[in-house]
N, CA, C and O atoms as a GROMACS GRO file, in nm:
protein
  476
    1MET      N    1   1.664  -1.294   0.761
    1MET     CA    2   1.556  -1.200   0.754
    1MET      C    3   1.466  -1.223   0.638
    1MET      O    4   1.512  -1.253   0.528
    2ALA      N    5   1.334  -1.210   0.662
    2ALA     CA    6   1.237  -1.230   0.557
    2ALA      C    7   1.188  -1.094   0.500
    2ALA      O    8   1.201  -0.994   0.569
    3LYS      N    9   1.134  -1.088   0.378
    3LYS     CA   10   1.082  -0.969   0.328
    3LYS      C   11   0.930  -0.982   0.336
    3LYS      O   12   0.872  -1.090   0.323
    4TYR      N   13   0.867  -0.856   0.359
    4TYR     CA   14   0.724  -0.849   0.367
    4TYR      C   15   0.682  -0.725   0.285
    4TYR      O   16   0.751  -0.623   0.281
    5MET      N   17   0.566  -0.739   0.219
    5MET     CA   18   0.501  -0.623   0.157
    5MET      C   19   0.392  -0.576   0.250
    5MET      O   20   0.312  -0.656   0.300
    6LEU      N   21   0.387  -0.446   0.271
    6LEU     CA   22   0.279  -0.379   0.349
    6LEU      C   23   0.195  -0.314   0.239
    6LEU      O   24   0.245  -0.222   0.174
    7LEU      N   25   0.068  -0.358   0.214
    7LEU     CA   26  -0.010  -0.304   0.113
    7LEU      C   27  -0.116  -0.208   0.184
    7LEU      O   28  -0.191  -0.255   0.270
    8ILE      N   29  -0.121  -0.084   0.149
    8ILE     CA   30  -0.195   0.015   0.224
    8ILE      C   31  -0.325   0.029   0.131
    8ILE      O   32  -0.319   0.070   0.015
    9PHE      N   33  -0.433  -0.007   0.188
    9PHE     CA   34  -0.569   0.000   0.116
    9PHE      C   35  -0.646   0.116   0.184
    9PHE      O   36  -0.626   0.145   0.302
   10GLY      N   37  -0.736   0.183   0.103
   10GLY     CA   38  -0.825   0.275   0.162
   10GLY      C   39  -0.916   0.333   0.067
   10GLY      O   40  -0.913   0.297  -0.050
   11ASP      N   41  -0.999   0.424   0.110
   11ASP     CA   42  -1.099   0.492   0.034
   11ASP      C   43  -1.029   0.612  -0.030
   11ASP      O   44  -0.989   0.703   0.041
   12ALA      N   45  -1.013   0.613  -0.157
   12ALA     CA   46  -0.948   0.730  -0.231
   12ALA      C   47  -1.025   0.864  -0.209
   12ALA      O   48  -0.966   0.973  -0.203
   13ILE      N   49  -1.156   0.850  -0.197
   13ILE     CA   50  -1.229   0.979  -0.173
   13ILE      C   51  -1.194   1.034  -0.042
   13ILE      O   52  -1.179   1.156  -0.030
   14ALA      N   53  -1.179   0.952   0.062
   14ALA     CA   54  -1.149   1.005   0.197
   14ALA      C   55  -1.000   1.061   0.193
   14ALA      O   56  -0.974   1.165   0.254
   15TRP      N   57  -0.907   0.996   0.125
   15TRP     CA   58  -0.777   1.052   0.114
   15TRP      C   59  -0.775   1.180   0.041
   15TRP      O   60  -0.708   1.275   0.083
   16GLU      N   61  -0.842   1.187  -0.065
   16GLU     CA   62  -0.841   1.308  -0.148
   16GLU      C   63  -0.925   1.430  -0.081
   16GLU      O   64  -0.907   1.545  -0.119
   17SER      N   65  -1.008   1.401   0.010
   17SER     CA   66  -1.084   1.509   0.080
   17SER      C   67  -1.019   1.556   0.200
   17SER      O   68  -1.075   1.642   0.268
   18MET      N   69  -0.892   1.501   0.237
   18MET     CA   70  -0.824   1.550   0.360
   18MET      C   71  -0.784   1.696   0.340
   18MET      O   72  -0.753   1.745   0.231
   19THR      N   73  -0.789   1.764   0.462
   19THR     CA   74  -0.747   1.902   0.467
   19THR      C   75  -0.592   1.898   0.458
   19THR      O   76  -0.529   1.793   0.456
   20ALA      N   77  -0.542   2.013   0.452
   20ALA     CA   78  -0.391   2.033   0.446
   20ALA      C   79  -0.335   1.985   0.583
   20ALA      O   80  -0.230   1.920   0.584
   21ALA      N   81  -0.395   2.013   0.690
   21ALA     CA   82  -0.349   1.970   0.814
   21ALA      C   83  -0.354   1.814   0.841
   21ALA      O   84  -0.268   1.750   0.902
   22GLU      N   85  -0.474   1.760   0.783
   22GLU     CA   86  -0.477   1.615   0.796
   22GLU      C   87  -0.373   1.544   0.707
   22GLU      O   88  -0.323   1.438   0.744
   23ARG      N   89  -0.340   1.602   0.591
   23ARG     CA   90  -0.244   1.542   0.496
   23ARG      C   91  -0.112   1.565   0.559
   23ARG      O   92  -0.030   1.474   0.549
   24ALA      N   93  -0.079   1.671   0.621
   24ALA     CA   94   0.050   1.692   0.694
   24ALA      C   95   0.070   1.586   0.805
   24ALA      O   96   0.178   1.530   0.821
   25ALA      N   97  -0.038   1.563   0.879
   25ALA     CA   98  -0.033   1.462   0.992
   25ALA      C   99  -0.005   1.323   0.939
   25ALA      O  100   0.072   1.246   0.996
   26LEU      N  101  -0.074   1.294   0.823
   26LEU     CA  102  -0.055   1.162   0.760
   26LEU      C  103   0.090   1.142   0.704
   26LEU      O  104   0.146   1.033   0.712
   27GLU      N  105   0.146   1.251   0.648
   27GLU     CA  106   0.285   1.246   0.599
   27GLU      C  107   0.384   1.231   0.710
   27GLU      O  108   0.482   1.157   0.702
   28ALA      N  109   0.352   1.309   0.823
   28ALA     CA  110   0.437   1.295   0.948
   28ALA      C  111   0.440   1.159   1.000
   28ALA      O  112   0.546   1.108   1.039
   29SER      N  113   0.320   1.095   1.002
   29SER     CA  114   0.322   0.955   1.053
   29SER      C  115   0.399   0.861   0.962
   29SER      O  116   0.464   0.769   1.012
   30HIS      N  117   0.394   0.879   0.829
   30HIS     CA  118   0.476   0.800   0.742
   30HIS      C  119   0.618   0.825   0.755
   30HIS      O  120   0.699   0.734   0.736
   31ALA      N  121   0.655   0.950   0.788
   31ALA     CA  122   0.798   0.977   0.807
   31ALA      C  123   0.842   0.911   0.928
   31ALA      O  124   0.952   0.857   0.930
   32SER      N  125   0.763   0.910   1.035
   32SER     CA  126   0.813   0.846   1.160
   32SER      C  127   0.817   0.690   1.132
   32SER      O  128   0.908   0.626   1.184
   33PHE      N  129   0.729   0.631   1.059
   33PHE     CA  130   0.737   0.496   1.020
   33PHE      C  131   0.871   0.466   0.953
   33PHE      O  132   0.942   0.374   0.993
   34ARG      N  133   0.906   0.550   0.846
   34ARG     CA  134   1.028   0.526   0.770
   34ARG      C  135   1.148   0.538   0.860
   34ARG      O  136   1.244   0.462   0.844
   35ALA      N  137   1.145   0.633   0.956
   35ALA     CA  138   1.257   0.652   1.054
   35ALA      C  139   1.268   0.530   1.138
   35ALA      O  140   1.378   0.477   1.155
   36ALA      N  141   1.162   0.482   1.191
   36ALA     CA  142   1.167   0.357   1.277
   36ALA      C  143   1.206   0.234   1.209
   36ALA      O  144   1.275   0.150   1.267
   37ALA      N  145   1.166   0.220   1.087
   37ALA     CA  146   1.203   0.106   1.007
   37ALA      C  147   1.350   0.113   0.969
   37ALA      O  148   1.413   0.008   0.966
   38GLY      N  149   1.406   0.223   0.942
   38GLY     CA  150   1.555   0.240   0.917
   38GLY      C  151   1.595   0.157   0.802
   38GLY      O  152   1.527   0.156   0.699
   39SER      N  153   1.703   0.085   0.815
   39SER     CA  154   1.756  -0.003   0.712
   39SER      C  155   1.669  -0.128   0.667
   39SER      O  156   1.691  -0.194   0.565
   40ARG      N  157   1.568  -0.148   0.759
   40ARG     CA  158   1.475  -0.261   0.722
   40ARG      C  159   1.378  -0.221   0.612
   40ARG      O  160   1.315  -0.306   0.550
   41LEU      N  161   1.368  -0.091   0.590
   41LEU     CA  162   1.279  -0.035   0.482
   41LEU      C  163   1.352  -0.053   0.351
   41LEU      O  164   1.455   0.012   0.334
   42LEU      N  165   1.308  -0.134   0.255
   42LEU     CA  166   1.371  -0.158   0.138
   42LEU      C  167   1.316  -0.082   0.017
   42LEU      O  168   1.382  -0.071  -0.087
   43GLY      N  169   1.191  -0.029   0.033
   43GLY     CA  170   1.136   0.058  -0.072
   43GLY      C  171   0.987   0.080  -0.029
   43GLY      O  172   0.931   0.020   0.063
   44GLY      N  173   0.932   0.177  -0.112
   44GLY     CA  174   0.784   0.205  -0.094
   44GLY      C  175   0.757   0.324  -0.163
   44GLY      O  176   0.843   0.409  -0.186
   45GLU      N  177   0.615   0.335  -0.204
   45GLU     CA  178   0.572   0.452  -0.269
   45GLU      C  179   0.418   0.471  -0.250
   45GLU      O  180   0.344   0.375  -0.226
   46GLU      N  181   0.375   0.588  -0.262
   46GLU     CA  182   0.224   0.616  -0.273
   46GLU      C  183   0.197   0.594  -0.419
   46GLU      O  184   0.279   0.624  -0.506
   47LEU      N  185   0.082   0.542  -0.442
   47LEU     CA  186   0.027   0.515  -0.579
   47LEU      C  187  -0.075   0.622  -0.617
   47LEU      O  188  -0.147   0.675  -0.533
   48ALA      N  189  -0.078   0.651  -0.746
   48ALA     CA  190  -0.182   0.743  -0.806
   48ALA      C  191  -0.307   0.670  -0.786
   48ALA      O  192  -0.310   0.548  -0.770
   49SER      N  193  -0.411   0.746  -0.788
   49SER     CA  194  -0.547   0.688  -0.777
   49SER      C  195  -0.573   0.596  -0.893
   49SER      O  196  -0.548   0.633  -1.008
   50ALA      N  197  -0.626   0.468  -0.862
   50ALA     CA  198  -0.656   0.371  -0.968
   50ALA      C  199  -0.750   0.416  -1.067
   50ALA      O  200  -0.744   0.375  -1.183
   51SER      N  201  -0.846   0.508  -1.022
   51SER     CA  202  -0.956   0.553  -1.125
   51SER      C  203  -0.893   0.647  -1.224
   51SER      O  204  -0.953   0.675  -1.328
   52MET      N  205  -0.772   0.697  -1.197
   52MET     CA  206  -0.710   0.796  -1.286
   52MET      C  207  -0.604   0.734  -1.375
   52MET      O  208  -0.584   0.777  -1.488
   53SER      N  209  -0.536   0.631  -1.324
   53SER     CA  210  -0.416   0.597  -1.387
   53SER      C  211  -0.388   0.438  -1.404
   53SER      O  212  -0.287   0.397  -1.461
   54ALA      N  213  -0.470   0.368  -1.357
   54ALA     CA  214  -0.437   0.218  -1.366
   54ALA      C  215  -0.475   0.163  -1.504
   54ALA      O  216  -0.568   0.207  -1.571
   55THR      N  217  -0.390   0.061  -1.540
   55THR     CA  218  -0.416  -0.017  -1.661
   55THR      C  219  -0.398  -0.165  -1.621
   55THR      O  220  -0.305  -0.201  -1.549
   56THR      N  221  -0.491  -0.248  -1.671
   56THR     CA  222  -0.482  -0.383  -1.646
   56THR      C  223  -0.463  -0.460  -1.777
   56THR      O  224  -0.530  -0.425  -1.874
   57LEU      N  225  -0.380  -0.559  -1.788
   57LEU     CA  226  -0.355  -0.654  -1.899
   57LEU      C  227  -0.422  -0.777  -1.865
   57LEU      O  228  -0.414  -0.824  -1.752
   58ARG      N  229  -0.497  -0.838  -1.966
   58ARG     CA  230  -0.569  -0.966  -1.948
   58ARG      C  231  -0.556  -1.039  -2.074
   58ARG      O  232  -0.535  -0.979  -2.180
   59ALA      N  233  -0.566  -1.162  -2.067
   59ALA     CA  234  -0.567  -1.252  -2.194
   59ALA      C  235  -0.709  -1.250  -2.243
   59ALA      O  236  -0.806  -1.246  -2.167
   60ASP      N  237  -0.717  -1.252  -2.378
   60ASP     CA  238  -0.850  -1.260  -2.441
   60ASP      C  239  -0.871  -1.407  -2.472
   60ASP      O  240  -0.787  -1.493  -2.447
   61ALA      N  241  -0.995  -1.431  -2.531
   61ALA     CA  242  -1.033  -1.572  -2.567
   61ALA      C  243  -0.932  -1.642  -2.658
   61ALA      O  244  -0.912  -1.763  -2.650
   62ASP      N  245  -0.868  -1.561  -2.745
   62ASP     CA  246  -0.772  -1.611  -2.845
   62ASP      C  247  -0.628  -1.621  -2.794
   62ASP      O  248  -0.539  -1.657  -2.872
   63GLY      N  249  -0.601  -1.591  -2.671
   63GLY     CA  250  -0.466  -1.598  -2.613
   63GLY      C  251  -0.393  -1.469  -2.634
   63GLY      O  252  -0.277  -1.459  -2.594
   64GLY      N  253  -0.451  -1.371  -2.693
   64GLY     CA  254  -0.383  -1.243  -2.705
   64GLY      C  255  -0.408  -1.156  -2.583
   64GLY      O  256  -0.476  -1.199  -2.490
   65LEU      N  257  -0.356  -1.041  -2.582
   65LEU     CA  258  -0.361  -0.944  -2.468
   65LEU      C  259  -0.460  -0.835  -2.501
   65LEU      O  260  -0.470  -0.783  -2.613
   66VAL      N  261  -0.536  -0.803  -2.392
   66VAL     CA  262  -0.628  -0.697  -2.392
   66VAL      C  263  -0.586  -0.595  -2.293
   66VAL      O  264  -0.559  -0.634  -2.179
   67MET      N  265  -0.577  -0.463  -2.323
   67MET     CA  266  -0.537  -0.362  -2.233
   67MET      C  267  -0.666  -0.292  -2.190
   67MET      O  268  -0.743  -0.248  -2.275
   68ILE      N  269  -0.691  -0.281  -2.063
   68ILE     CA  270  -0.813  -0.225  -1.996
   68ILE      C  271  -0.776  -0.113  -1.912
   68ILE      O  272  -0.684  -0.127  -1.833
   69ASP      N  273  -0.844   0.006  -1.922
   69ASP     CA  274  -0.831   0.110  -1.829
   69ASP      C  275  -0.894   0.067  -1.703
   69ASP      O  276  -1.004   0.011  -1.707
   70GLY      N  277  -0.835   0.090  -1.591
   70GLY     CA  278  -0.894   0.049  -1.462
   70GLY      C  279  -0.789  -0.029  -1.384
   70GLY      O  280  -0.674  -0.026  -1.427
   71PRO      N  281  -0.816  -0.094  -1.281
   71PRO     CA  282  -0.944  -0.163  -1.243
   71PRO      C  283  -1.046  -0.063  -1.200
   71PRO      O  284  -1.017   0.044  -1.146
   72PHE      N  285  -1.173  -0.105  -1.228
   72PHE     CA  286  -1.284  -0.029  -1.166
   72PHE      C  287  -1.341  -0.121  -1.057
   72PHE      O  288  -1.412  -0.219  -1.079
   73LEU      N  289  -1.301  -0.080  -0.941
   73LEU     CA  290  -1.334  -0.159  -0.823
   73LEU      C  291  -1.486  -0.155  -0.787
   73LEU      O  292  -1.557  -0.057  -0.808
   74GLU      N  293  -1.527  -0.267  -0.731
   74GLU     CA  294  -1.666  -0.261  -0.683
   74GLU      C  295  -1.678  -0.218  -0.538
   74GLU      O  296  -1.789  -0.195  -0.488
   75THR      N  297  -1.567  -0.209  -0.473
   75THR     CA  298  -1.559  -0.162  -0.330
   75THR      C  299  -1.499  -0.024  -0.330
   75THR      O  300  -1.442   0.020  -0.430
   76LYS      N  301  -1.511   0.046  -0.217
   76LYS     CA  302  -1.448   0.170  -0.205
   76LYS      C  303  -1.298   0.174  -0.178
   76LYS      O  304  -1.230   0.275  -0.198
   77GLU      N  305  -1.248   0.054  -0.130
   77GLU     CA  306  -1.108   0.047  -0.097
   77GLU      C  307  -1.024   0.007  -0.213
   77GLU      O  308  -1.052  -0.093  -0.279
   78GLY      N  309  -0.920   0.086  -0.242
   78GLY     CA  310  -0.827   0.061  -0.343
   78GLY      C  311  -0.678   0.056  -0.288
   78GLY      O  312  -0.655   0.098  -0.175
   79LEU      N  313  -0.590   0.012  -0.359
   79LEU     CA  314  -0.451   0.011  -0.315
   79LEU      C  315  -0.397   0.157  -0.334
   79LEU      O  316  -0.401   0.214  -0.442
   80GLY      N  317  -0.346   0.212  -0.219
   80GLY     CA  318  -0.301   0.349  -0.232
   80GLY      C  319  -0.149   0.359  -0.211
   80GLY      O  320  -0.089   0.464  -0.233
   81GLY      N  321  -0.091   0.252  -0.168
   81GLY     CA  322   0.061   0.258  -0.161
   81GLY      C  323   0.111   0.126  -0.105
   81GLY      O  324   0.037   0.031  -0.083
   82PHE      N  325   0.250   0.127  -0.082
   82PHE     CA  326   0.308   0.000  -0.036
   82PHE      C  327   0.444   0.034   0.034
   82PHE      O  328   0.501   0.142   0.014
   83TYR      N  329   0.491  -0.057   0.110
   83TYR     CA  330   0.632  -0.058   0.151
   83TYR      C  331   0.680  -0.197   0.149
   83TYR      O  332   0.602  -0.288   0.178
   84LEU      N  333   0.804  -0.221   0.116
   84LEU     CA  334   0.873  -0.342   0.121
   84LEU      C  335   0.972  -0.328   0.245
   84LEU      O  336   1.057  -0.240   0.254
   85VAL      N  337   0.949  -0.425   0.335
   85VAL     CA  338   1.035  -0.419   0.449
   85VAL      C  339   1.107  -0.561   0.476
   85VAL      O  340   1.060  -0.664   0.429
   86GLU      N  341   1.213  -0.560   0.547
   86GLU     CA  342   1.279  -0.685   0.587
   86GLU      C  343   1.259  -0.691   0.737
   86GLU      O  344   1.272  -0.589   0.805
   87ALA      N  345   1.228  -0.800   0.788
   87ALA     CA  346   1.204  -0.827   0.936
   87ALA      C  347   1.242  -0.975   0.964
   87ALA      O  348   1.245  -1.064   0.878
   88GLY      N  349   1.272  -0.989   1.100
   88GLY     CA  350   1.316  -1.117   1.148
   88GLY      C  351   1.198  -1.213   1.156
   88GLY      O  352   1.220  -1.334   1.147
   89ASP      N  353   1.072  -1.168   1.171
   89ASP     CA  354   0.954  -1.244   1.182
   89ASP      C  355   0.835  -1.162   1.170
   89ASP      O  356   0.845  -1.039   1.162
   90LEU      N  357   0.713  -1.226   1.169
   90LEU     CA  358   0.589  -1.146   1.152
   90LEU      C  359   0.564  -1.052   1.272
   90LEU      O  360   0.512  -0.942   1.252
   91ASP      N  361   0.594  -1.089   1.388
   91ASP     CA  362   0.582  -0.999   1.496
   91ASP      C  363   0.653  -0.868   1.486
   91ASP      O  364   0.603  -0.765   1.531
   92GLU      N  365   0.772  -0.870   1.424
   92GLU     CA  366   0.852  -0.757   1.409
   92GLU      C  367   0.788  -0.667   1.298
   92GLU      O  368   0.785  -0.545   1.311
   93VAL      N  369   0.742  -0.726   1.199
   93VAL     CA  370   0.679  -0.642   1.094
   93VAL      C  371   0.541  -0.588   1.134
   93VAL      O  372   0.503  -0.478   1.093
   94VAL      N  373   0.467  -0.666   1.216
   94VAL     CA  374   0.346  -0.615   1.267
   94VAL      C  375   0.367  -0.493   1.363
   94VAL      O  376   0.291  -0.396   1.366
   95ALA      N  377   0.483  -0.507   1.445
   95ALA     CA  378   0.509  -0.398   1.532
   95ALA      C  379   0.536  -0.263   1.453
   95ALA      O  380   0.494  -0.155   1.496
   96LEU      N  381   0.604  -0.273   1.340
   96LEU     CA  382   0.630  -0.162   1.252
   96LEU      C  383   0.508  -0.115   1.189
   96LEU      O  384   0.481   0.005   1.187
   97ALA      N  385   0.422  -0.213   1.130
   97ALA     CA  386   0.300  -0.172   1.059
   97ALA      C  387   0.200  -0.101   1.152
   97ALA      O  388   0.119  -0.021   1.106
   98ARG      N  389   0.204  -0.130   1.279
   98ARG     CA  390   0.110  -0.056   1.368
   98ARG      C  391   0.140   0.092   1.369
   98ARG      O  392   0.054   0.170   1.409
   99MET      N  393   0.256   0.135   1.327
   99MET     CA  394   0.281   0.276   1.326
   99MET      C  395   0.216   0.351   1.212
   99MET      O  396   0.212   0.474   1.215
  100LEU      N  397   0.166   0.282   1.113
  100LEU     CA  398   0.107   0.346   0.993
  100LEU      C  399  -0.023   0.396   1.028
  100LEU      O  400  -0.097   0.320   1.091
  101PRO      N  401  -0.066   0.519   0.995
  101PRO     CA  402  -0.193   0.574   1.031
  101PRO      C  403  -0.308   0.508   0.967
  101PRO      O  404  -0.420   0.514   1.017
  102GLU      N  405  -0.283   0.445   0.860
  102GLU     CA  406  -0.404   0.369   0.789
  102GLU      C  407  -0.457   0.252   0.874
  102GLU      O  408  -0.570   0.206   0.855
  103VAL      N  409  -0.373   0.204   0.970
  103VAL     CA  410  -0.419   0.089   1.044
  103VAL      C  411  -0.533   0.147   1.142
  103VAL      O  412  -0.625   0.074   1.178
  104ARG      N  413  -0.524   0.263   1.178
  104ARG     CA  414  -0.623   0.317   1.282
  104ARG      C  415  -0.747   0.396   1.213
  104ARG      O  416  -0.850   0.421   1.275
  105ALA      N  417  -0.727   0.431   1.087
  105ALA     CA  418  -0.831   0.514   1.017
  105ALA      C  419  -0.952   0.421   0.977
  105ALA      O  420  -0.930   0.308   0.932
  106GLY      N  421  -1.068   0.467   0.993
  106GLY     CA  422  -1.178   0.386   0.966
  106GLY      C  423  -1.203   0.350   0.823
  106GLY      O  424  -1.282   0.260   0.794
  107HIS      N  425  -1.135   0.421   0.731
  107HIS     CA  426  -1.155   0.403   0.585
  107HIS      C  427  -1.041   0.328   0.525
  107HIS      O  428  -1.038   0.315   0.402
  108SER      N  429  -0.948   0.277   0.600
  108SER     CA  430  -0.831   0.221   0.536
  108SER      C  431  -0.782   0.096   0.624
  108SER      O  432  -0.840   0.065   0.728
  109GLY      N  433  -0.675   0.030   0.576
  109GLY     CA  434  -0.620  -0.085   0.638
  109GLY      C  435  -0.480  -0.113   0.576
  109GLY      O  436  -0.445  -0.055   0.473
  110VAL      N  437  -0.403  -0.201   0.638
  110VAL     CA  438  -0.281  -0.242   0.586
  110VAL      C  439  -0.274  -0.396   0.587
  110VAL      O  440  -0.292  -0.460   0.691
  111GLU      N  441  -0.248  -0.454   0.470
  111GLU     CA  442  -0.233  -0.600   0.453
  111GLU      C  443  -0.081  -0.633   0.449
  111GLU      O  444  -0.003  -0.576   0.373
  112ILE      N  445  -0.044  -0.727   0.534
  112ILE     CA  446   0.092  -0.768   0.534
  112ILE      C  447   0.109  -0.906   0.456
  112ILE      O  448   0.043  -1.004   0.489
  113ARG      N  449   0.193  -0.910   0.361
  113ARG     CA  450   0.213  -1.031   0.279
  113ARG      C  451   0.363  -1.073   0.280
  113ARG      O  452   0.448  -0.990   0.249
  114PRO      N  453   0.394  -1.186   0.312
  114PRO     CA  454   0.534  -1.234   0.300
  114PRO      C  455   0.568  -1.245   0.158
  114PRO      O  456   0.485  -1.283   0.074
  115VAL      N  457   0.694  -1.211   0.128
  115VAL     CA  458   0.742  -1.224  -0.004
  115VAL      C  459   0.817  -1.357  -0.020
  115VAL      O  460   0.897  -1.391   0.067
  116VAL      N  461   0.793  -1.436  -0.130
  116VAL     CA  462   0.846  -1.560  -0.145
  116VAL      C  463   0.990  -1.543  -0.200
  116VAL      O  464   1.013  -1.470  -0.296
  117ASP      N  465   1.085  -1.611  -0.136
  117ASP     CA  466   1.220  -1.609  -0.174
  117ASP      C  467   1.246  -1.730  -0.268
  117ASP      O  468   1.244  -1.846  -0.227
  118HIS      N  469   1.271  -1.696  -0.385
  118HIS     CA  470   1.296  -1.807  -0.490
  118HIS      C  471   1.449  -1.832  -0.505
  118HIS      O  472   1.489  -1.913  -0.589
  119GLY      N  473   1.528  -1.768  -0.432
  119GLY     CA  474   1.678  -1.783  -0.443
  119GLY      C  475   1.731  -1.866  -0.338
  119GLY      O  476   1.852  -1.889  -0.332
   0.00000   0.00000   0.00000
């Protein structure tokens, strides 16, 4: 079994402007995804808005570290959450990812990335 990260991207303003009913439907869809994934789901979380809570570390010209508030994205899409799943192949993980509501919403999407096994 291989591991895959499902990275959920979207427009934070669209997420934050959802009505209570829209938010409940979104959460129900994620609950259905988690139930369908079962033991293949290894972890996952919703992330706080990058504009409110992200910190980036970068090297400066002298090799030291600089801590920067942000990122301050030039696009409307930011990383809103992730799941780590185990699947037999890409087809299996795509079938699971299709259940996520962000796949069908016009303001968001899901990126699937294989996790490299160094062991």
